[in-house]
N, C-alpha and C positions, 0 to 999 in steps of 0.2 A: 472366413466365409464371406463371400453378400453375393444375395438374389436382389430383388425384387420386395420379397415381405422379411427380409431380417438376414443379421451382419452378426455371426461367429467373431467373438471378440477370444483371444486366445491370452491367458496371466501371467506374469511371468512368475506368479508362484499363488500358489492356491491359496485359498479362503472357504471359509467352511458356513455353510448355504444349509440351513435345517439340518447339522449334526451331516453335513455328508461335505467331506473335500470335494470342489471343483478347480481345475483348470484353466475350464472356460467359463462366458458368456452367448448369452445367448441373447441378440435384441432385434423384435418386431418393433415393424415401421407404422413411426405414431402416428395418431389420427388427430386433428382438432382439438376432440374429447379431451384426450390427451392433456392435449396443453390448454385446454380451461381450468380441465380437472384440475393442473401444478398450478396456475395463475390464482387461484382459488385458494389454495392454503394459507394460515397463519406462518410467518417466518419468514425471514430474505428468501432476496434472488437464490445463492447458494443449495439454500434447504428445499426449495424449491425443484430444483434443477437436479439432489439428489430424489427425492424422490419420485423423478419423474424418470429417471436414470432404471432406478432401482426396479418403476411399476411395468417399465418396456424387458425389461428384463429377471422381470417378474419371479420376485427376490423381495427382501425387507429392506430399506433405509441402509439397516445395519450393517449388511455385509455393503453393503457399497461403499459404509464408512469407513469399514474396518481396513480395503482396499489397496497397495502404493498409489501415491498421486500420479506413477509412471500409466498403471492401469486405469487408473483413472478417467485420462489425460487422453487415452485410447479409445473410449467409453465416447467420450464428448463428442468427438471425434468418426466415431461413426453414427452420432446420432448426425453430425451434420452431414450426413455423405447424406438423411435420407430426410435435408431441404434442401437437396441445389435441385 
Protein backbone atom coordinates (compact mmCIF):
# COMPACT_ATOMS: atom_id res chain seq x y z
CA UNK A 1 0.00 0.00 0.00
CA UNK A 2 1.33 3.46 -0.83
CA UNK A 3 0.16 6.92 0.02
CA UNK A 4 1.94 10.24 0.32
CA UNK A 5 3.26 9.54 3.82
CA UNK A 6 4.29 5.88 3.74
CA UNK A 7 4.64 2.70 1.69
CA UNK A 8 4.06 -0.87 2.91
CA UNK A 9 6.52 -3.43 1.56
CA UNK A 10 5.54 -7.12 1.64
CA UNK A 11 8.55 -9.31 2.38
CA UNK A 12 9.22 -12.60 0.60
CA UNK A 13 9.84 -14.22 3.99
CA UNK A 14 9.52 -12.98 7.56
CA UNK A 15 12.35 -11.17 9.30
CA UNK A 16 12.86 -10.99 13.06
CA UNK A 17 12.55 -7.44 14.39
CA UNK A 18 13.01 -7.07 18.15
CA UNK A 19 11.93 -10.65 18.73
CA UNK A 20 8.85 -10.43 16.49
CA UNK A 21 8.58 -12.01 13.05
CA UNK A 22 7.28 -9.42 10.59
CA UNK A 23 6.07 -10.04 7.05
CA UNK A 24 5.96 -6.41 5.92
CA UNK A 25 7.77 -3.19 6.62
CA UNK A 26 6.27 0.28 6.52
CA UNK A 27 8.56 2.96 5.12
CA UNK A 28 7.70 6.54 5.94
CA UNK A 29 8.36 9.41 3.58
CA UNK A 30 11.95 10.63 3.97
CA UNK A 31 12.81 14.16 4.99
CA UNK A 32 15.82 16.26 4.07
CA UNK A 33 17.05 15.72 7.64
CA UNK A 34 16.96 11.94 7.12
CA UNK A 35 19.24 12.34 4.10
CA UNK A 36 21.58 14.69 5.96
CA UNK A 37 21.83 12.27 8.89
CA UNK A 38 22.67 9.39 6.54
CA UNK A 39 25.25 11.47 4.69
CA UNK A 40 26.92 12.40 8.00
CA UNK A 41 27.39 8.74 8.99
CA UNK A 42 30.75 7.07 8.75
CA UNK A 43 31.07 4.18 6.33
CA UNK A 44 30.50 3.72 2.66
CA UNK A 45 27.47 4.61 0.59
CA UNK A 46 25.94 1.14 1.03
CA UNK A 47 26.15 1.34 4.84
CA UNK A 48 24.65 4.83 4.76
CA UNK A 49 21.79 3.61 2.58
CA UNK A 50 21.06 0.66 4.88
CA UNK A 51 20.99 3.02 7.88
CA UNK A 52 18.70 5.45 6.04
CA UNK A 53 16.27 2.72 4.99
CA UNK A 54 16.30 1.20 8.49
CA UNK A 55 15.51 4.62 9.98
CA UNK A 56 12.64 5.16 7.54
CA UNK A 57 11.23 1.70 8.40
CA UNK A 58 11.85 2.25 12.13
CA UNK A 59 13.90 -0.92 12.54
CA UNK A 60 17.54 -1.55 13.42
CA UNK A 61 20.02 -1.68 10.52
CA UNK A 62 20.75 -5.32 11.43
CA UNK A 63 17.15 -6.24 10.53
CA UNK A 64 17.62 -4.72 7.08
CA UNK A 65 20.94 -6.53 6.66
CA UNK A 66 19.23 -9.90 7.26
CA UNK A 67 16.71 -9.39 4.44
CA UNK A 68 17.03 -11.33 1.20
CA UNK A 69 18.40 -9.12 -1.53
CA UNK A 70 15.08 -9.22 -3.44
CA UNK A 71 13.34 -7.65 -0.42
CA UNK A 72 16.06 -5.03 -0.06
CA UNK A 73 15.59 -4.14 -3.73
CA UNK A 74 11.88 -3.58 -3.00
CA UNK A 75 12.86 -1.17 -0.22
CA UNK A 76 15.18 0.69 -2.59
CA UNK A 77 12.36 1.00 -5.14
CA UNK A 78 9.97 2.24 -2.44
CA UNK A 79 12.54 4.85 -1.36
CA UNK A 80 13.01 6.03 -4.93
CA UNK A 81 9.22 6.32 -5.27
CA UNK A 82 9.30 9.08 -2.67
CA UNK A 83 11.89 11.06 -4.64
CA UNK A 84 9.93 11.28 -7.90
